N, C-alpha and C positions, 0 to 999 in steps of 0.2 A: 434894733428898729425893724418893724414889720415891713415886708415888701408889698403889702396890699395898700391900696390907695385909701386915704383917710377922708371920709365924707364930711364935707363942711356943713356946719349946723344952719348956715344960711340957705342951703339948697334944700328944696323939697324932696322927700323921698319919692321914688318912682311908684306910681300906682299901677295896678293891673291894666287899667285902661290905656295908660301910657305905653306900657309894654306891648299890648295888643296893636296899638297904632303903629309902633316901630316895626313890628313883625309884618303887618299889612303892607306897609310901605316897601319893606324888603321884598315881599312876595311879588307886589306890583312891578317893582323894578326888574326882578327876575323874569316875570311874564313878558315885560316889554322887551328884554334882551332876547327872549325865546322868539317872540313875535318878529322881532327885527331879523334874527337869524333865519327864521322860517321864511320871512319875506325875501331875504337875500337868496335863499335856496330856491324859492319860487321863481324869482326873477331870473336866476341862473338856468332853471329848468325851462322856463318860458323863452329865454333866449336861445337855449339849445334846441327846443322844439321848433322855434322860428327858423333857426339855422338850418335844421334838418329839412323843414318844410320848404324853405328857400332853395336849398340845395336840391332837393328832390324836383322842385318845380323847375329849377333852371336845367337840371339834367333831362327832365321830361321834355321840355321844349327843345332843347338841343338835339335829343335823340329823335324827336318827331321830325325835325327839319332834316336830319340825316336820312330818315326813312323816306321822306318826301322827294329827296334829290336822287336816291339810288336808282329809281327806274330811268330817269332822264339820263343819268351817268351811263347806265347799261346800254341804252339806246345810242348814245354818242359813241361808245367803244365799239359797238357791233357795226356801226356806220363808219368807223375808222376816222371819225372827226376828232382827232386827239387834241387839237387846239381847244376846242370847246370842252372836251372831256377833262382836260387839265384844269380849266377854271372851275367847272363843277366839283371836281375832286378836291381842289383847294377849299371850297366852301364846306364840303363834307368833312374835310380834315379839321377845319376850325370848329365846327359844331361837335364833332366827336371829342376833340380835346377838351371843349368847354364842359361837356357832360362827364368826362373822366375827372376833370378838376373839381367839379361840383360834388361828385360822389366820393371823391378822395379826401375831403376835408374831415378834420377830427370829430366834429359832432355827428356827422353821417356815419362815419366808420364806427364810432362808439355805439350808435343806435342800432347797428347790425346785431348786437348782443341781446337785444330786447326780444323776448319770445314772440313768435309769429310775426310781429312787425319786422323784426330783423331779417326774416326769411325774404320778405318782400323787398327790403332795402338791399340786401345781398344780391338778389337776382338782378335788379336794376344796376347795381354797381358792376357785376359781371358783364352785363351787356354794354355798359358805357365803356368800360376798360378794353374789352375786346374791339369795340367800335374804334376807339382811339388807336389801338395797336394796328388794326387793319388799314385805317385810313391815313395815318401819318405819312407813309412813303408813297401814297398814290400819286400825287401831282408829279413828283420826280420820275416815278416809274412810267407813267403815261407819257410824259415828255420824252423819255428815252425810247419808249416803244413807238412814239410817233416818228421820231428821228430815224428809227430803223426801217419802218414800213411806209414812210412817206410816199415813196413811188411804188409801193408793193414790196414784197420780200425779195422779188427779182425786179430790178428797174428796167425801163424801156430798152436800155443798152445791154441787157442781160448780165447785170452785175448785182451781187449780193452784198449788203453793207456788213462785211465781216467785223469792222470795228464796232458797229452798233451792237452786234451780237455779243462781243466780248464785254461791252459795257452793260449789257443785260444780266450777265452771270451773277455779279455780286447783288444786284437788285432782287434776283429770284432767291438767292441764298438767304438774304435778309428776310424776305417775305416768308420763306418757309418757317423761319424762327418765330416770326410774328404770328403765323397761323397756329402754330403749336401752343404759343402763349395765349392766344385768344381762346382756343379750345379749352385750356386749362382754366382761364378766368370764367368761362361759361360754366364749366363743371363744378367749380367752387361755388357758384351761386345757385346751383341746381338743387331743389328740394321738393318733395311731394307736397309740401305745405304752401308752395308759391301759387298765388291766385291764377286762375286760367287766363285772365286779361293780360298778364305778364308773360306766363310761360307760353302761351300761344304765339307770342311775338318772337320769343327768344329760341324756341325749339327748332323752328326751320332753319335758322342762322346756324345752330350747332350741327344740324344734319348736313347743311351745305359744306360747311368747314370739314366735317368728317369725310364727305365725298371728294373734296378738292385736295385733301392732304396727300393721298398717294400719287395722284398725277402730278402734284407740285414737286413732290420728292423725286419723281422720275424726271421731271424737267431739270431739276438742279443737277442730276446726274448726267443728263444728255447734253445740255447746252454747252458746257466747256469742250466738248468733242466736235461741236459743229464748225468752229473756225478752222481747225486743221482739215476736217473733211472738205472745206470750201476753199482750200489752198492758202490759208494764213501763213503757213510754214514753208511754202513752196508749191509750185504746180502739181495738181493731182490729175490722174488719168482715170476717166470713167468709161466703162463699157456699158452701153445700154443694149441688153439683149431683148429683141422684139420676139416674143413667143407667140405660138398659135395653138389655142385650145381646140381648134378643128381636128387636131391630132393631139389629144389630151394626155397630160402628165400630172402627177400630184402637185408639182410646181408648175402650174399654168399649162404648158404644152411644149412641143419641140421648138427649139431655137431656129427661127426661119431667116432673120435678118439682124443686123446689128449697126450701132452707131458709136463713134468715139467722140467723147467730149473732154476738153481740157478746162480745168477750173483753177485759175491762178489769182489769188487775193480776192476771191469773189467774182471775178470776170469769167463768164461761161462762154466757150466757144466750141462749135462743132467742127471737128477736124477730119472725119472720115466716115464713110458708110460702106456696107457690104452685105452679102447674103450668105446663107449656109453653103453655097457652092465653094466659097473660100475655105471651108472648115471640113469638108468631107475626108480629105486625106489626113488630117491631123488627128492626133490621139491625146486624150487627157491622161495625166499621170494619176492613177487612182490611189497611189500612196499619199496624195495630198489630202485624202478624206480618211475617215476612221476605219480601222480594220473591220468593225461591225458592219459599216456601210458596204464595204467591199464584198463581205461575205454574203450580205442580203441580195446585192444587185449584180455582182460579178463584173467582169471586164466589159460587158455591154455598155456600162456607163461612161466608157472612155470615148465613145463616138458622139457626134453632135446631136443625133436624135435622142439621146438617152441621158445627157447631163442633168436633166431635170426629173429623173425617174424616182428619186428618193422623196421622203417626207418633208425635208427641210431645205429652204433656199440657201442656207450656209454651205451645205455640201455642194449644191448646184453651183454656188458662186466660185468655190474653190476649183471645181472641176472645169468650169467655164473659162476661168483665168488661165488655167494650165492649158487648155485646149487651144485658145487663140495664141498663146505664147509658142505652142508647138507649131502652129500654122505660120509663124514668122511675123505675127502682128505684135503691137505693143502690149506689154503686160499691164493689166489694169490694176489700180489701187482699189477700185470700187467697181462692183457689178450691180447693175439695176436690171430687174426682170420685170417686163411690162408687156401685156397683151393688147389686142384691140379693145376689149371691154374696158381694161383699165385706162387706156388713152382717152376713151369716151368719158369715162368718169372724171378724169383730170380736167378735161376741157369743160365739162358741165353742159347740161342740156340747153342752157341759154346761149352758148357760144355761137358766134357767127359761123355759117357753113363754111367748110373747107372746099378749096378748089382741088379736085383730084383727077386731073387729066381727062381721060375718056368718060369719066363718071360725072363730070361737071361739078356742081356744087352739091356737097354732101352734108346732111345734117349729122351732128354728132350722135344722134340716136341711131343713125343708119351706118355708123362707121364699122361696126363689127360685121355686119352682114356684107358690105362692100369688100372688106379685106378678107373675110373668111369663107365667101361663096361667090359673090359676083365676079371678083377677079378671076377665079377659075373658069368660070363661064365665058368671060370676055376674052381671056388670053388663050383658052383652050389648051392645045399641046405646047405652045410656046412658054414653057415654064421659065426660062431665063428672063424673058420680058416681064413675066408676072412677078418674079422675085425682085427684079430691079424696081418695079413699081412699088412692091411692099416695102423695100428698104427706103425708097425716096419718100414714100407717103408716111411711113411710120416716123421717120426723122422729121418731117415736116410737121407732123402732128405734135411731136414732142417739143420742137422749137416753138410752136404755137403756144403751148403750155408756158413756156419759159417767157415768151414775149408779152403774155398777159400779166407778167409780174407776180405770178402766184397768188392770185386774188383769194379773198375769202371763200368764194364759190370753188375755186381750184383747191384750196386746202380741204374743204369739206368733201370734195371729189377724191382727194388723195386718201383721206381717211376711210372713205367708202371702198376704194380700190384696195387698200391694205387689208382691211377687215374681211373683204371677200376673196382675198388672195390673188387678186389681179395685178398687184404691185408689191415688189419686195426688194430690199436693198442689202447687199453684203459688202463688208470692207475687209481687206486683207490685214489691217492693223487691229490687233485684239481689243485695245481700249475702245477704239471706234465701234468695233462689232458689238462689244458689250453694251455700248450706249444704244446701238440701232435695236438690239434685242429688248433692252429696257423700254425703249420708245414704242415697241410693238410693230416695227416696220421691217423687221428682218425675215419674216416669213418662216419661223422655225417652229417645231413642235412645242418646244418649251419644257418646263418641269411639270410632270403630271401632278405632283403634289400641290403646285401653285395653280393649276388650270381649273380646278373645280370639277363639278360632275359633268363632263363634256365628253362627247365622242368626236372623232374627226375622220372624214371620208375623203379618199382620193381615187381617181380613175386613171387607168393607163391603157391607152390603145395598143393592143397586142398584135393587130393584123393591119398592115399599112393602108391608111385611108384617111380621108378628111371628113368622115361621117359624123364625127363627134360634135360638129356645129349644130346638128339637130337633136342632139341627146338632151332630154329634159328630165332632170331628177326632181323628185318629190319625197320628203321624209315625213313619217309619222313617229313621234317619240312618245312612248307609253311609259311613264314613270311609275315607281311603285306607289302603292296606295298608302303606304305608311312612310313617315319622315324619319323614323327612329328604328333601331333594331336591324334585323335581317330583312331583305326584301328581294323582289324580282322585277325586272323590267325588259322592255324589248325596244328595238329600233328597226323601223321598216323603211326600206328604200324602194321606190318605184321609178324604173328607168324606162323612158318611153322615146323611141327612135322616130321622129316625125319627118324623116327624109323624103322628099318628093319623088315621083315616079322616075323622072329623067334626071340623071346627074352626069357631069362630065367624067370621063374615064379616069382622070387623075384623082377625083374625089372618091371614086368607088373603092370598094374592098379589092386590093391588088391581088390577094392570094385566093379569091373565091374560085371554087372548082365549077360552080354551076351559075348560070346567069341569075337565078333567082336569089343568089346570095350576094350579088354585087353591092346590095344596098344594106347588108347586115354587118353591123359593127361588132367587134369582139373586145371585151373590156376586162381587165383585171381590177376588181373592186378591193381597195385596201381599207381597213378599219383600224383606227388607232384608239385604244382605250387604256385606262390606267391599269397597271398590273394587278391591282387588288380587286379589279372587277372580274368576277367569274363568268366565263363564256359557257353557257349551257349547250349551245348548238347554233347552227345556221341553216336556213332553207332557202331554196330558189323555187319560186312558185309553188310553195307548200311542200316540196319534196326535200328531205334532209340531204345535205351535201357535205363533202369533206372540205376542210379548210387547211392552209398552211399557217401555222402559228409560230411567230418569231417575236423578237424584241428589237426595237429601235429607239434610241435615245431615251431609254427608261419607259418606253410605252410598249403595251402588248400590241403587236402587228398581226392582224388576222386578214389573209388573202384568199379569195376566190375568183374564178373566171366565169363569165356570162356571155352569151351571145344575144345580141339585140336586133332581132328582125324588124323590119319596118312596120310601124303601126300597132304592134303587139306589146303592151306593158309587160316587163319583167320585173317580178317582185322578190327582192331579197330581204330576209328577216333574220336578225340576230337576237337571241335570248340571253339575258344576263341574270346573275344573282350575286348577293353579297350584301355588304353594308348599304342599307336604304340611302343613307346620306351621300354615298359615293357613286351610286349608279347614275348613268347618263340622263340628264334631263334636257340637254341642249346638244346641237351638232353643228359642226362647221364643215364647209366644202361641199362638193368638188368644185373646181374652177371652170365650170362649163360656161359656154356663151349665154345660155338661159339661166337666170337666177334661180337656185334651188328653192323649192317651196318647203317650208317647215310647219307642220301642224301638231298639236298635242292630241294624242289618242286617249282613250280611257285609261285609268290607272291600272297597273298590273298587280293583282292580289297575291 
């Protein structure tokens, strides 16, 4: 029997028309299925587009609210209104998180693969994720910061919130990681195809994060050392050495007075004051410093007048600690060097006048003049009375800084004092000293490889006098004309002695053989440059002079001596050669009472 179906005679045979009809119906059914499938795809695509659009709209609105609130938040933080800032930060964090969620959804993330459009979406996604990373911990961080500085960093009863500083350490560590992640998120979204309307909003944020990364890393390294510095592990002894740039040294000036502070669990108390009279018979142990330093400056650095003769405050700190110990005074854990200019900077120009005995009310802008000149005129030959006044006044001014609670103005002043060399801190504990160096408050020469194209200059009064109060330095830096390859440059220092006609005997040059030379100061001018900077020569008033060339802490040290007669500018010029990128373009120092002027000269071909 055949497997084929047998056609019934009652059924009509299919015609061509019937077969065409069947094929048409099948094609129509197929087209309907295709149309349905296409419709489904279109609906999915439409839903996807809508989802992307909605996500983008939500992210855009949220990010705009973040941008609108940031200026208010910044003002509140600067005003130390941490209660209000915490509320604003919470709103910023919510909006940033909303933008992050909106741009993190699957449709949005998938759309980032679409040519050109994806570049725009990826950039917005990077900005949203960065904002969420940075804003998330802000409310808690600001609340912690507010608790720490509620009464100022130092409260009215002269106490630092050590526990609060300890709470800040993990906050900063977490934030450092978030900043790195935010920088990475912005880099991932960066593309030359991103529209200017987007890139112009994100580029400044990326630049600010790049700028804050290094200081934040430093803060993470430094903050854990602050509690032990402030007596968290037991009382710490601080020696505040009040220096006098009227008899100048590379580290400020000679030590003229001192004060002892004890810091125990953040509580600060003044325990003793004294003058250099207590230290004249003492000798510092020069083995406390490097052999290089001892070879450069010799045994003269063992006496009180010369403990600050080197280029770095760390050597000065070790010598000063040894000196006061030899004098029978307590051995300090920490030494703070500050001069009258630094005290005035710490107090700030808006500080209330100080009541200074025979001088009445003294504005902070006049403090340096009173301590470095007026006191010599008033006390005349009675130097014991002048020194007692200096010790009491300096200690009172330092206490006034603490009593102010180290306000924002005082912190700004401290930074200015540190940057100009009028304030430096040394610790005998290596980990703390490393933190002080990292924070930039140690007053050290530092690593020339990390310093950049800079020259450092210091002055040393080499004939006993107090004439340096009137020395006014002015620099002209002539950088190379090219930024690459080999080049030449020069540094010009003009020193002007503006001393008046009549000065007290104690102020005048004590070794002058002629009356006309009583008002002439003699200075050793020290220049520190990187060792790969070639020194072509030095001139004084246009005449070539010999120099002593040595090495100190990895720097090339170049020294020469000049006389500074009254009213006649003396011009010292150094010429350099070498890699154009390494030649000096900036200069720091010296720590004179008058702020050094620095100008850019024409480039050196």
